[in-house]
C-alpha positions in Angstrom: 93.3 91.9 97.1 94.7 88.6 96.0 98.2 88.5 97.5 98.5 84.7 96.8 98.6 85.5 93.0 101.6 87.9 93.3 104.7 86.6 91.4 102.6 83.9 89.6 100.6 86.0 87.1 101.5 89.1 85.1 99.7 92.2 86.3 99.7 94.7 83.4 97.1 97.3 84.3 94.4 98.3 86.8 90.9 99.6 86.8 90.6 103.4 87.1 86.9 103.7 86.5 84.0 101.3 86.7 85.0 99.1 89.6 81.4 98.9 90.6 80.8 97.2 87.2 83.5 94.7 88.0 81.7 94.0 91.3 78.4 93.4 89.6 80.1 90.9 87.2 81.6 89.1 90.1 78.1 88.7 91.7 76.6 87.0 88.6 75.6 83.4 89.2 78.2 80.9 88.2 78.3 77.1 87.8 80.6 74.6 89.6 83.2 75.3 86.9 83.1 79.0 87.8 81.7 79.9 84.4 78.9 82.5 84.2 75.5 80.9 83.9 74.4 83.8 81.7 76.3 85.4 78.9 78.1 88.6 80.0 79.5 90.3 76.9 82.4 92.7 76.3 80.3 94.6 73.8 83.2 96.8 72.6 86.8 97.6 73.5 88.4 100.8 72.3 91.3 103.0 72.9 90.6 106.2 74.8 93.0 109.1 75.3 93.7 109.7 79.0 91.4 112.6 80.0 92.9 115.6 81.7 92.2 115.8 85.4 88.9 117.5 86.1 89.2 120.5 88.5 87.3 120.2 91.7 84.5 122.9 91.6 85.1 125.8 94.0 88.4 124.4 95.2 90.1 127.8 95.0 87.0 130.1 95.3 87.2 132.9 97.8 84.5 133.6 100.4 83.3 136.5 98.3 83.1 134.4 95.2 81.2 131.6 97.0 78.8 134.1 98.5 77.6 134.9 95.0 76.0 131.5 94.7 73.0 129.7 96.1 72.0 126.1 96.0 68.5 125.1 94.8 67.3 121.6 95.9 64.6 119.9 93.9 62.8 117.5 96.1 59.8 115.2 95.8 57.7 117.8 97.5 59.0 121.0 95.8 62.0 123.3 95.6 64.1 124.6 98.4 66.6 127.5 97.8 69.5 127.9 100.2 71.6 131.0 100.9 75.2 130.2 102.0 77.4 131.8 104.7 81.0 131.4 103.5 82.2 134.2 105.7 81.1 132.1 108.7 81.9 128.6 107.5 84.1 128.8 104.4 85.2 125.2 104.1 81.8 123.8 104.9 80.3 126.0 102.2 83.0 125.1 99.8 82.2 121.4 100.4 78.5 121.9 99.9 79.0 123.8 96.6 81.5 121.2 95.4 79.2 118.3 96.1 76.3 120.1 94.5 78.1 121.2 91.4 79.6 117.7 90.9 76.1 116.2 91.1 76.8 114.0 94.0 73.6 115.0 95.9 71.4 114.1 92.9 69.1 111.1 93.4 69.8 110.8 97.1 67.0 110.6 99.7 66.0 112.6 102.8 66.7 109.7 105.1 65.8 111.2 108.5 62.7 113.2 109.5 61.9 114.3 113.1 58.7 116.3 113.3 59.3 119.8 114.7 63.0 119.2 114.8 64.9 118.6 111.6 64.9 117.0 108.1 68.2 115.4 107.1 69.6 114.4 103.7 72.7 114.6 101.7 74.0 111.1 102.6 75.7 110.1 99.3 75.4 106.4 100.5 71.7 106.7 99.6 72.4 107.6 95.9 70.4 105.5 93.4 73.7 105.1 91.6 76.5 104.6 94.1 79.6 106.7 94.0 82.6 105.1 92.3 85.7 104.7 94.5 87.3 107.4 92.5 84.4 109.9 93.2 84.4 109.0 96.9 88.2 109.6 97.1 88.0 112.8 95.2 85.0 114.5 96.8 84.1 112.9 100.1 86.2 114.4 103.0 85.7 114.8 106.7 85.3 118.4 107.7 86.7 120.3 110.7 83.9 122.1 112.6 83.4 125.8 111.9 81.2 126.9 114.8 80.2 130.5 114.8 77.6 132.9 116.3 75.0 131.7 113.8 71.9 130.1 115.6 69.9 127.1 114.7 66.7 128.8 113.7 63.9 127.6 111.5 65.4 127.1 108.0 69.0 126.9 109.2 71.1 124.5 107.3 73.8 122.7 109.3 76.2 119.8 108.9 75.4 116.4 110.6 78.2 114.5 112.3 78.7 111.5 114.5 80.3 111.5 118.0 83.5 113.0 116.7 83.1 116.7 115.8 85.3 116.3 112.7 83.2 113.4 111.3 80.9 115.6 109.1 81.2 114.9 105.4 78.2 115.1 103.2 75.0 114.7 105.3 73.2 117.9 106.4 70.0 118.9 108.1 67.5 121.7 107.9 65.9 122.9 111.1 62.0 122.8 111.2 62.0 125.2 114.3 64.5 127.0 116.5 66.9 124.5 118.1 69.1 126.4 120.5 70.4 123.1 122.0 72.4 122.6 118.8 74.1 126.0 118.8 77.9 125.6 119.1 77.7 121.9 118.5 77.0 121.7 114.7 78.2 124.0 111.9 75.5 126.3 110.5 76.5 127.2 106.9 73.3 128.4 105.3 69.6 129.1 105.5 66.5 128.5 103.5 65.3 131.6 101.7 62.6 130.0 99.6 60.7 126.8 100.2 59.6 127.0 103.8 56.3 125.4 102.8 58.3 122.5 101.4 60.3 121.8 104.6 57.0 122.0 106.5 55.5 119.4 104.2 58.6 117.3 104.6 58.4 117.5 108.4 54.9 116.1 108.3 55.8 113.0 106.3 55.0 109.7 108.1 58.0 107.9 109.5 59.0 104.6 111.0 60.2 104.4 114.6 63.8 104.9 113.4 62.8 108.3 111.9 63.1 107.0 108.3 60.3 108.1 106.0 57.8 105.4 105.2 57.8 106.4 101.5 60.9 107.5 99.6 61.5 111.2 99.7 64.0 112.2 97.1 66.5 114.9 96.8 66.2 114.9 93.0 68.8 117.5 92.1 71.1 120.1 93.8 71.7 123.0 91.4 74.3 125.7 92.0 72.8 129.1 91.0 74.9 132.2 90.5 73.3 135.4 91.6 73.2 138.1 88.9 73.4 141.0 91.3 
């Protein structure tokens, strides 16, 4: 924000996409005259019709419709397939499907591993290509907890949150063993149905003292799969 410029210059538009590019330009080295030291080109300018708003995936899906889908996670160590429980945690499942379908989990990392406890990923702040401000505003929302009678068993998929119970947004964890101390404190919304060998391998990855893997462990892609039967 540059409030000191108001009333002195003519504002005639605003950036709606690509603010991260503007930020990169602003970080380029400049001389004392504030001119860029290296040439940064506008390679092309063209008129573009305003695209129609893109619907948010699964925004109006019923629990029965969401139940007909699974999410397949491609990781550095293999594939994990997750069954979802929209009858127990409808808004959490909707959020997970939405983020997966929109590709926002793609190229993130599994940022926390605790042997025998959990592996945690889904933090969109770890994306190789950061979210735009527009993507963040459209897709990243805090969730109300949806506690149920579901237990934290091996393979349970549950939402991570901070001290506030309603601070969960994108980060989730998979239990590596039964964790009854988490029951009623975190929202279980799915379970691993294929790829237990993968989560076991993930749980054995060497980590630093802060539980961060010593080598990058990617969540390469999250794919929404519709069940045929």
